[in-house]
C-alpha positions as CSV (number, residue, x, y, z in Angstrom):
1,M,150.6,144.9,117.3
2,H,147.1,146.2,117.4
3,R,147.4,147.3,113.8
4,I,148.4,143.5,112.8
5,I,145.6,142.0,114.4
6,A,143.0,144.8,112.9
7,I,144.5,144.1,109.6
8,A,144.0,140.2,110.3
9,V,140.4,140.7,111.3
10,T,139.5,143.0,108.4
11,G,141.2,140.5,105.9
12,A,139.4,137.4,107.5
13,S,135.9,139.3,107.4
14,L,136.5,140.5,103.8
15,A,137.4,136.8,102.7
16,G,134.2,135.6,104.2
17,C,132.1,138.3,102.2
18,S,133.7,136.8,99.0
19,S,132.3,133.4,99.6
20,L,128.9,135.0,100.2
21,S,126.5,135.0,97.0
22,L,123.3,137.0,96.1
23,D,121.3,133.6,95.8
24,S,121.2,133.4,99.5
25,F,119.3,136.4,99.7
26,K,116.8,135.0,97.3
27,P,113.4,134.0,98.9
28,A,112.5,130.3,98.7
29,P,109.9,129.8,96.0
30,P,106.3,129.8,97.6
31,L,104.5,126.5,98.1
32,V,101.4,126.0,96.0
33,K,98.9,123.3,96.9
34,V,97.9,120.9,93.8
35,A,95.1,118.8,94.1
36,L,95.3,115.6,92.3
37,E,92.8,113.1,91.0
38,S,92.2,110.1,89.0
39,A,89.5,107.7,87.6
40,P,89.6,105.1,89.2
41,P,90.9,106.5,92.4
42,G,93.9,105.0,94.2
43,A,96.3,105.8,91.6
44,D,100.1,106.5,92.5
45,A,100.6,110.0,91.4
46,T,104.2,111.4,91.3
47,T,105.2,115.2,90.1
48,S,108.4,115.7,88.4
49,L,109.4,117.8,91.3
50,G,109.2,115.0,93.6
51,P,106.6,114.9,95.8
52,A,104.0,111.9,95.6
53,C,100.7,110.5,96.9
54,K,97.8,108.4,96.4
55,T,94.5,109.8,94.4
56,P,92.6,111.7,95.5
57,C,95.0,113.9,97.5
58,S,96.6,117.5,97.7
59,I,100.5,118.1,98.0
60,D,102.4,121.1,98.3
61,V,105.0,121.9,96.0
62,P,107.5,124.7,95.4
63,A,106.2,126.7,92.4
64,P,108.9,126.3,89.6
65,D,109.6,129.2,87.0
66,A,108.5,126.6,84.6
67,G,105.8,124.0,84.5
68,F,106.0,120.3,85.8
69,S,104.2,117.4,85.2
70,V,102.4,114.5,87.1
71,T,102.5,110.8,86.2
72,F,99.7,108.7,87.4
73,A,100.2,104.9,87.7
74,G,98.3,102.0,89.2
75,P,98.4,98.3,88.8
76,R,97.0,96.9,85.7
77,F,96.5,100.3,84.2
78,Q,98.6,102.3,81.5
79,P,100.5,105.4,83.4
80,V,99.4,108.9,82.3
81,T,101.4,111.8,82.2
82,V,99.7,115.2,82.7
83,P,101.6,118.4,81.8
84,V,100.9,121.4,84.3
85,Q,101.5,125.1,83.7
86,V,102.5,127.5,86.7
87,I,101.0,131.1,86.0
88,R,102.2,133.9,88.2
89,N,100.5,137.1,88.6
90,P,103.1,139.8,90.0
91,G,100.3,141.8,91.7
92,D,100.5,145.3,92.6
93,F,100.1,147.7,95.3
94,A,96.5,146.8,96.0
95,S,96.9,143.0,95.5
96,P,99.6,140.5,96.6
97,P,101.1,138.3,93.8
98,T,99.3,135.0,93.1
99,T,100.6,131.5,91.6
100,I,98.0,129.6,89.5
101,I,98.3,126.0,88.6
102,D,96.3,124.9,85.5
103,P,95.0,122.5,85.5
104,S,93.4,122.8,88.9
105,P,92.6,119.9,90.1
106,V,95.2,117.8,87.9
107,F,93.0,114.8,86.8
108,A,93.9,111.7,84.9
109,E,91.6,108.8,83.6
110,L,93.6,105.6,83.5
111,Q,93.1,103.1,80.9
112,P,93.3,99.5,81.7
113,A,96.5,97.8,80.4
114,A,96.2,95.3,77.5
115,P,96.3,91.7,78.9
116,P,99.5,89.9,78.3
117,P,99.4,87.8,75.3
118,K,98.4,84.2,76.3
119,A,101.5,81.7,75.9
120,R,101.0,79.2,73.0
121,K,101.9,75.7,73.5
122,P,104.2,74.5,70.7
123,A,102.3,72.3,68.5
124,R,103.2,68.6,68.5
125,P,103.8,66.6,65.3
126,K,101.3,64.3,64.7
127,Q,102.3,60.5,65.5
128,P,101.6,58.1,62.7
129,K,98.9,55.6,63.4
130,P,100.6,52.0,64.2
131,A,99.7,49.6,61.4
132,N,97.7,46.5,63.1
133,D,98.9,43.6,60.6
134,A,95.9,41.2,62.1
135,A,93.0,43.8,61.5
136,S,93.9,45.1,58.1
137,P,95.7,42.9,55.4
138,D,97.9,44.4,53.0
139,P,95.7,45.3,49.9
140,A,98.4,44.0,47.5
141,T,98.6,40.6,49.0
142,A,95.0,40.3,49.8
143,Q,93.2,37.6,47.9
144,P,90.0,38.7,46.3
145,A,86.8,37.6,48.2
146,A,84.9,34.7,46.9
147,R,81.4,35.4,45.5
């Protein structure tokens, strides 16, 4: 009986190991601080990684393996997207690994949006002037003036 319990426990523990992956032992990517600025200030800055804020601000983002982008937008301004590179220095025995964001700070100059085109009123057809019979006689029936 003890042998059957031992086999069942061993089987269950091995089944648990098969669902375990090596990705669970990978450390989470380090967070890097990204400074965001715009002209004019107060623009909505949204990263392609998710975090967002109003400029000027700083946000912490997980350092991706590749670069990412930041889109700046504001009312009455055209949106601007700035690509950001992530540079990793692995370090050595004397120095720790570092992650550098380029450009730093991430800056965008927003241009005013073009004003919407003015709505033109449709042109009305011109109304013919009514002929006033008493004021202007018909030239064909009019008698020549006496001299």
